[in-house]
DRENMILUM-893730 format. One line per field, with one value per residue (C-alpha): residue number from 0; x, y, z. Coordinates in Angstrom, 3 decimals. Layout:
BEGIN
num = c(NUM|...) $
x = c(X|...) $
y = c(Y|...) $
z = c(Z|...) $
REM end
This chain:
BEGIN
num = c(0|1|2|3|4|5|6|7|8|9|10|11|12|13|14|15|16|17|18|19|20|21|22|23|24|25|26|27|28|29|30|31|32|33|34|35|36|37|38|39|40|41|42|43|44|45|46|47|48|49|50|51|52|53|54|55|56|57|58|59|60|61|62|63|64|65|66|67|68|69|70|71|72|73|74|75|76|77|78|79|80|81|82|83|84|85|86|87|88|89|90|91|92|93|94|95|96|97|98|99|100|101|102|103|104|105|106|107|108|109|110|111|112|113|114|115|116|117|118|119|120|121|122|123|124|125|126|127|128|129|130|131|132|133|134|135|136|137|138|139|140|141|142|143|144|145|146|147|148|149|150|151|152|153|154|155|156|157|158|159|160|161|162|163|164|165|166|167|168|169|170|171|172|173|174|175|176|177|178|179|180|181|182|183|184|185|186|187|188|189|190|191|192|193|194|195|196|197|198|199|200|201|202|203|204|205|206|207|208|209|210|211|212|213|214|215|216|217|218|219|220|221|222|223|224|225|226|227|228|229|230|231|232|233|234|235|236|237|238|239|240|241|242|243|244|245|246|247|248|249|250|251|252|253|254|255|256|257|258|259|260|261|262|263|264|265|266|267|268|269|270|271|272|273|274|275|276|277|278|279|280|281|282|283|284|285|286|287|288|289|290|291|292|293|294|295|296|297|298|299|300|301|302|303|304|305|306|307|308|309|310|311|312|313|314|315|316|317|318|319|320|321|322|323|324|325|326|327|328|329|330|331|332|333|334|335|336|337|338|339|340|341|342|343|344|345|346|347|348|349|350|351|352|353|354|355|356|357|358|359|360|361|362|363|364|365|366|367|368|369|370|371|372|373|374|375|376|377|378|379|380|381|382|383|384|385|386|387|388|389|390|391|392|393|394|395|396|397|398|399|400|401|402|403|404|405|406|407|408|409|410|411|412|413|414|415|416|417|418|419|420|421|422|423|424|425|426|427|428|429|430|431|432|433|434|435|436|437|438|439) $
x = c(-51.044|-48.533|-45.424|-43.584|-40.370|-37.172|-37.203|-34.131|-35.721|-38.019|-40.919|-42.018|-41.227|-44.158|-45.385|-44.977|-47.904|-46.341|-43.139|-42.873|-40.557|-39.373|-42.505|-42.997|-47.144|-47.169|-50.361|-52.064|-52.041|-49.390|-47.191|-43.422|-40.591|-37.955|-34.927|-32.030|-32.932|-32.920|-29.295|-28.417|-29.749|-32.477|-31.025|-33.326|-36.225|-38.810|-41.414|-40.010|-41.631|-38.490|-36.406|-39.679|-39.906|-36.558|-36.166|-39.865|-38.365|-35.117|-36.768|-39.217|-35.635|-33.717|-34.425|-31.146|-28.457|-25.219|-22.410|-19.875|-21.863|-22.647|-22.506|-25.380|-25.807|-26.667|-23.735|-21.435|-23.372|-23.159|-19.268|-18.739|-21.004|-18.959|-15.818|-16.799|-17.642|-14.096|-10.991|-9.208|-8.053|-10.594|-10.556|-12.851|-16.358|-17.154|-20.862|-22.323|-25.437|-24.625|-21.948|-21.093|-19.844|-18.299|-16.056|-15.387|-14.661|-11.933|-10.594|-9.850|-9.080|-5.997|-4.839|-5.623|-3.645|-0.364|-0.855|-0.494|2.457|4.526|4.005|2.380|3.352|0.705|-2.389|-2.802|-5.370|-4.825|-8.119|-9.379|-10.543|-14.336|-14.698|-17.888|-17.395|-20.477|-22.024|-20.747|-18.069|-15.680|-16.382|-17.024|-14.060|-11.937|-14.485|-13.448|-16.763|-16.429|-20.205|-20.938|-18.074|-18.025|-21.070|-19.049|-15.222|-14.626|-15.638|-13.889|-10.123|-7.875|-8.207|-5.276|-6.783|-5.115|-6.099|-9.378|-9.302|-11.939|-10.712|-13.884|-12.867|-9.102|-7.363|-5.278|-5.947|-4.256|-3.487|-4.051|-5.937|-2.506|-0.986|-3.674|-4.250|-0.341|-0.571|-3.087|-2.297|1.413|-0.754|-0.753|3.042|3.470|1.132|2.803|6.373|5.396|3.682|6.239|5.568|5.762|2.989|0.422|-1.861|-4.305|-5.769|-9.060|-10.727|-14.053|-13.643|-16.126|-17.037|-20.901|-22.827|-20.118|-19.049|-22.141|-20.720|-16.852|-14.919|-11.355|-8.889|-6.924|-3.841|-4.711|-5.298|-2.468|0.138|-2.116|-1.337|2.142|2.915|0.927|3.051|6.118|5.485|3.301|0.099|-2.750|-5.501|-8.921|-11.373|-14.963|-17.761|-20.304|-22.417|-20.272|-19.646|-21.782|-22.504|-23.360|-20.700|-20.855|-18.086|-19.404|-16.523|-15.796|-12.151|-11.887|-12.186|-8.857|-6.841|-6.194|-7.129|-6.968|-6.477|-9.704|-13.136|-16.353|-19.852|-23.256|-26.031|-26.451|-25.584|-28.956|-30.671|-32.530|-34.672|-32.513|-30.093|-26.772|-22.856|-19.064|-15.905|-14.321|-9.774|-7.430|-6.466|-2.638|-4.745|-7.275|-4.214|-2.004|-4.795|-4.727|-0.992|-0.040|-3.400|-5.072|-8.818|-10.587|-11.499|-15.095|-18.409|-22.323|-25.342|-26.926|-23.633|-24.386|-28.549|-29.754|-32.238|-30.407|-28.067|-30.410|-31.981|-28.758|-27.692|-31.516|-30.629|-27.263|-28.740|-31.606|-28.734|-26.541|-28.859|-30.646|-27.573|-28.395|-24.399|-24.349|-27.581|-26.175|-23.449|-26.029|-28.751|-25.934|-24.565|-28.592|-28.674|-25.186|-26.644|-30.397|-28.807|-25.917|-28.835|-31.046|-28.439|-25.525|-25.621|-27.656|-26.644|-27.070|-25.473|-21.743|-20.665|-22.565|-20.419|-20.659|-19.985|-23.183|-26.323|-24.511|-24.764|-24.624|-25.439|-23.565|-25.159|-23.331|-24.577|-21.413|-20.778|-17.994|-15.981|-17.555|-18.649|-21.238|-24.468|-24.410|-24.716|-28.217|-29.716|-29.853|-30.151|-29.563|-32.393|-34.521|-34.232|-35.455|-38.471|-39.313|-38.599|-40.371|-43.280|-43.204|-43.229|-39.996|-37.190|-33.775|-30.989|-29.549|-25.817|-24.450|-21.006|-19.701|-16.675|-15.583|-17.089|-19.524|-20.323|-21.765|-24.759|-25.058|-28.225|-27.090|-29.726|-29.068|-32.103|-32.441|-30.478|-33.853|-34.575|-36.221|-35.229|-38.719|-38.356|-35.116|-36.650|-39.627|-36.121|-34.504|-37.606|-38.877|-35.501|-34.753|-38.404|-37.217|-33.703|-35.353|-37.676|-35.876|-33.095|-35.197) $
y = c(-0.679|1.168|1.370|4.499|3.083|2.362|-1.519|-3.894|-5.932|-5.628|-7.313|-5.627|-6.715|-7.692|-4.993|-5.282|-3.462|-4.472|-5.718|-7.012|-9.610|-11.687|-11.586|-9.487|-9.366|-8.503|-6.427|-9.877|-10.770|-13.557|-13.840|-14.288|-15.431|-12.994|-15.310|-12.972|-9.694|-8.123|-8.618|-9.587|-5.642|-6.305|-7.645|-7.138|-7.855|-5.132|-2.447|-2.528|0.633|1.430|2.733|4.133|6.381|7.102|8.276|10.613|12.399|12.962|14.364|16.331|18.327|18.517|16.387|17.578|19.729|19.785|18.240|21.570|23.474|21.143|18.229|16.397|14.778|11.375|11.332|12.171|9.146|6.806|7.350|7.023|3.528|1.920|3.027|1.615|-1.712|-3.553|-3.306|-3.267|0.688|2.096|5.811|7.761|7.043|8.655|8.382|8.112|6.505|3.421|0.784|1.459|4.732|3.934|1.494|5.183|6.519|4.484|3.854|8.181|8.063|5.714|8.018|11.063|9.260|8.877|12.135|13.721|11.888|12.830|9.283|10.827|7.968|5.702|5.492|1.712|-0.470|-3.637|-6.526|-10.045|-12.186|-12.636|-9.690|-7.164|-3.889|-2.134|-0.843|2.787|2.869|3.753|0.822|-1.705|-0.843|-2.261|-5.492|-8.411|-10.089|-11.019|-10.865|-7.203|-5.605|-6.306|-3.899|-0.954|-2.314|0.614|2.818|1.098|2.205|-0.443|-2.774|-5.493|-8.607|-10.938|-14.724|-15.164|-16.645|-19.941|-23.659|-25.500|-24.057|-23.167|-25.565|-28.292|-32.087|-32.839|-29.262|-27.936|-24.971|-23.276|-24.262|-22.876|-19.589|-19.113|-19.709|-17.594|-14.337|-14.488|-13.642|-10.194|-10.223|-11.214|-8.701|-5.749|-6.605|-6.494|-3.174|-1.568|-1.160|2.319|3.113|0.576|2.326|-0.202|-3.877|-4.284|-7.625|-8.655|-10.794|-13.243|-12.534|-12.566|-11.246|-12.783|-16.605|-17.095|-16.631|-17.515|-17.431|-16.936|-19.826|-19.800|-18.023|-15.963|-12.510|-12.431|-12.827|-10.581|-8.095|-9.153|-8.092|-5.090|-3.671|-4.882|-2.810|0.250|-0.694|-0.146|-2.933|-2.305|-4.504|-4.596|-5.758|-3.771|-7.144|-9.319|-7.303|-5.427|-8.944|-10.802|-13.465|-12.770|-10.656|-6.865|-7.005|-10.767|-9.658|-10.343|-13.576|-13.444|-11.937|-9.139|-5.230|-3.134|0.458|1.058|-0.892|-0.329|-1.507|-0.720|-3.061|-4.478|-0.998|0.661|-3.013|-1.421|1.586|4.183|4.323|4.751|3.372|4.213|3.846|3.581|4.317|4.443|7.272|6.533|7.485|10.343|11.884|11.711|14.464|16.599|16.667|17.864|20.555|18.619|18.228|15.107|16.598|13.627|14.756|13.425|16.003|12.852|11.661|11.463|12.365|12.796|10.603|7.827|8.156|8.309|4.913|3.408|4.162|2.472|-0.298|-1.085|-0.288|-2.851|-5.373|-4.722|-4.622|-7.870|-9.678|-10.492|-10.853|-13.592|-14.913|-15.019|-17.774|-19.394|-19.499|-19.196|-23.137|-23.863|-22.828|-24.525|-28.120|-27.367|-26.878|-29.556|-32.582|-31.335|-30.922|-32.703|-35.338|-33.853|-34.239|-30.784|-28.922|-28.986|-27.206|-25.590|-22.715|-19.633|-18.056|-16.782|-15.930|-15.574|-18.957|-20.138|-22.782|-23.773|-25.496|-27.780|-30.333|-32.629|-32.922|-34.684|-32.815|-29.703|-28.499|-25.875|-25.964|-23.975|-20.248|-20.407|-22.439|-19.609|-22.271|-19.835|-17.629|-20.377|-21.474|-17.989|-17.907|-21.498|-20.666|-17.430|-19.848|-21.355|-18.392|-17.549|-14.772|-15.587|-14.047|-16.040|-15.153|-16.591|-16.401|-17.916|-20.559|-18.182|-14.803|-16.465|-19.988|-21.064|-20.351|-20.287|-19.131|-17.143|-17.326|-14.547|-14.174|-11.358|-11.569|-12.319|-15.513|-18.132|-22.216|-22.776|-19.983|-21.676|-24.879|-23.464|-21.220|-24.720|-26.507|-24.113|-23.808|-27.569|-27.889|-25.568|-27.129|-30.618|-29.027|-26.964|-29.677|-32.556) $
z = c(-31.311|-32.731|-30.839|-31.300|-29.414|-31.040|-29.882|-29.366|-31.882|-34.541|-32.629|-29.617|-26.198|-23.963|-21.651|-18.186|-15.846|-12.679|-10.526|-7.255|-5.110|-7.635|-10.068|-12.909|-14.379|-18.446|-19.905|-20.843|-16.900|-17.426|-14.038|-13.888|-11.935|-12.572|-12.320|-13.615|-12.348|-15.640|-16.130|-12.468|-11.680|-9.164|-5.939|-3.345|-5.543|-7.279|-5.408|-2.111|-0.510|1.662|-1.532|-3.200|0.116|-0.355|-3.510|-3.324|-0.234|-2.062|-5.231|-2.661|-0.898|-3.796|-7.007|-9.104|-8.726|-11.427|-10.164|-11.411|-8.924|-6.698|-4.452|-2.309|0.911|-0.665|-3.428|-0.543|2.021|-1.011|-1.738|2.235|2.628|-0.574|0.662|4.109|2.547|1.827|3.566|0.324|-0.385|-2.064|-1.354|-3.597|-5.998|-9.007|-9.148|-13.355|-14.609|-16.190|-16.430|-19.926|-18.203|-15.075|-17.470|-19.742|-16.219|-15.300|-19.042|-18.688|-14.543|-15.689|-18.750|-16.032|-13.484|-15.698|-17.086|-13.899|-13.098|-16.276|-17.981|-20.959|-23.126|-21.501|-23.240|-24.321|-22.331|-22.489|-22.238|-22.565|-25.340|-24.679|-22.268|-22.232|-21.057|-21.993|-25.159|-25.825|-28.665|-26.124|-23.749|-27.030|-28.138|-25.185|-24.890|-26.174|-27.563|-31.600|-32.072|-30.432|-31.760|-35.412|-36.706|-35.326|-35.975|-38.730|-35.480|-32.611|-31.578|-31.281|-29.569|-27.476|-26.375|-24.224|-23.195|-21.004|-17.880|-18.767|-17.274|-19.194|-22.644|-22.582|-19.803|-21.235|-20.911|-17.129|-16.940|-13.092|-12.580|-10.917|-13.935|-16.418|-14.255|-14.449|-18.541|-18.846|-16.896|-18.472|-22.518|-20.430|-19.512|-23.409|-24.862|-22.176|-23.821|-27.663|-27.074|-24.674|-21.425|-21.192|-23.884|-21.376|-19.161|-17.868|-17.810|-17.626|-16.697|-15.575|-11.903|-12.443|-16.445|-17.149|-20.250|-22.286|-21.294|-18.394|-14.671|-15.679|-12.299|-11.984|-11.203|-8.467|-8.298|-11.854|-10.329|-7.951|-10.711|-12.626|-10.039|-9.835|-13.750|-13.196|-10.818|-12.341|-15.506|-13.429|-15.298|-13.346|-13.190|-13.326|-12.563|-13.748|-11.456|-13.406|-12.808|-10.395|-7.597|-5.015|-2.974|-6.339|-5.581|-1.993|-0.830|-1.364|-4.321|-5.831|-6.354|-2.319|-2.819|-5.153|-1.957|-4.561|-4.849|-7.966|-8.419|-10.116|-9.952|-11.331|-10.154|-11.493|-11.326|-7.965|-6.230|-7.263|-7.813|-10.847|-8.673|-10.645|-12.962|-11.212|-11.707|-10.178|-10.725|-7.411|-7.144|-4.223|-3.145|-4.969|-7.952|-7.079|-5.564|-7.704|-9.568|-6.726|-6.695|-9.715|-10.055|-12.322|-12.944|-13.798|-17.225|-17.468|-16.300|-17.551|-16.885|-14.378|-12.771|-8.895|-9.171|-5.901|-6.306|-8.068|-4.864|-2.379|-3.913|-4.268|-0.347|0.677|-1.496|0.438|3.431|3.328|2.090|5.038|7.757|6.690|6.144|2.781|1.320|3.789|2.168|-1.061|-0.407|1.520|-1.147|-3.920|-2.736|-2.453|-6.201|-7.439|-5.701|-7.607|-10.668|-10.445|-9.983|-12.491|-14.735|-14.124|-16.744|-19.351|-22.498|-23.867|-20.670|-20.653|-17.979|-15.008|-13.128|-11.153|-7.515|-5.433|-6.759|-10.254|-12.326|-15.421|-17.471|-21.049|-23.936|-26.091|-28.949|-27.783|-23.788|-24.184|-26.976|-25.727|-29.221|-29.097|-31.433|-34.448|-34.148|-36.697|-34.090|-31.526|-29.057|-26.053|-27.207|-27.191|-23.946|-23.144|-25.150|-23.906|-20.263|-20.982|-21.807|-18.707|-16.564|-15.881|-17.136|-17.494|-19.088|-21.912|-23.893|-27.164|-28.701|-25.576|-27.116|-29.427|-29.270|-32.428|-31.736|-27.876|-25.687|-21.829|-19.498|-16.360|-13.639|-10.884|-8.337|-5.622|-2.812|-0.797|-2.744|-1.335|-1.018|-2.993|-5.699|-6.262|-6.754|-9.076|-10.887|-11.478|-12.669|-14.900|-16.583|-17.135|-18.418|-21.033|-21.939|-22.290|-24.947|-26.921|-27.198|-27.096) $
REM end
């Protein structure tokens, strides 16, 4: 039957007809293990009746109220829950509908902060090569993934990009992780000096890089050095945890493992677990209070921001994570996932690196293990592994351009926090069979 949906690709995708727990069933009756939660979204599994009941109850009470006139009980409760989830000094949450909106909100928030303080010359945002912060033109303009940016370059704002923190690809032979981290961080200092510190508003970076390079964690000391540089030049630090936050890497915020606190942080995916579209930009009291002290409103709004039903869904998802202690479970099952992946892929000719944190791991596919040489882009290796895994009844999250924005392939694995050991075994076994088949 003809589809009238404008799909991402010319081919119509499978039709999902039901989802429960870790499984999704298509219209042909085939069952798939959702080994990546879509795009690291599904954090408590599909079809949890407690979340569905909370959404239904809220829709029967207040289904929608425009935030220009009203707040709502679930929005207030969700913001309070988020701010109480960490010891970091984050005091306010601006709730929106997607990660891209959250990033644009964060960038606007930083600009508004400087304007409120009379620092009107600060407007530039520095980000990193091999980064991804969303797909709207504003968010894409701040990202550093060459292939995603290329079709829209004439429409994008000027990007100021510094070195990524990607030890596997960029550390020098014999360089310690700490020395490499300082060298990578110092590229930010150099760019701030080049642009003029008085013009720089914020530095934007993912704590653990997701879609573009595949679960790349920072090396020790990197973010401490970044925080120091930002403070010295009056630049706000925005960390993007749309993919890696909300316990995906273990702690509620991935940055907690780095011993630093940002001025602004973005959240998404795991916030609502896929039950409703929702994301947020959180900030410190110092950022928020600059607006109120100057008597300024934050000129930023979206029709469906802080949607009551979405907030109710996210609130229930976070309640389930807390009550079932799933944040701690991420560390336990993440260690098991890493162990199983290393056992299956260590020494594999086509797997150059196994990396990640918590239930957020990836393998990088290479044509030559010792030289780290990537496959030609025309081979489409990540997409082929995705298709082979799907044939095996497994859904994973493929990525390309891993090495330099054009070359390189990786595959992400990000199951829900309540995944079982048996399910992890099945995920790794099916992924291993797919990699073997494609790279034979």
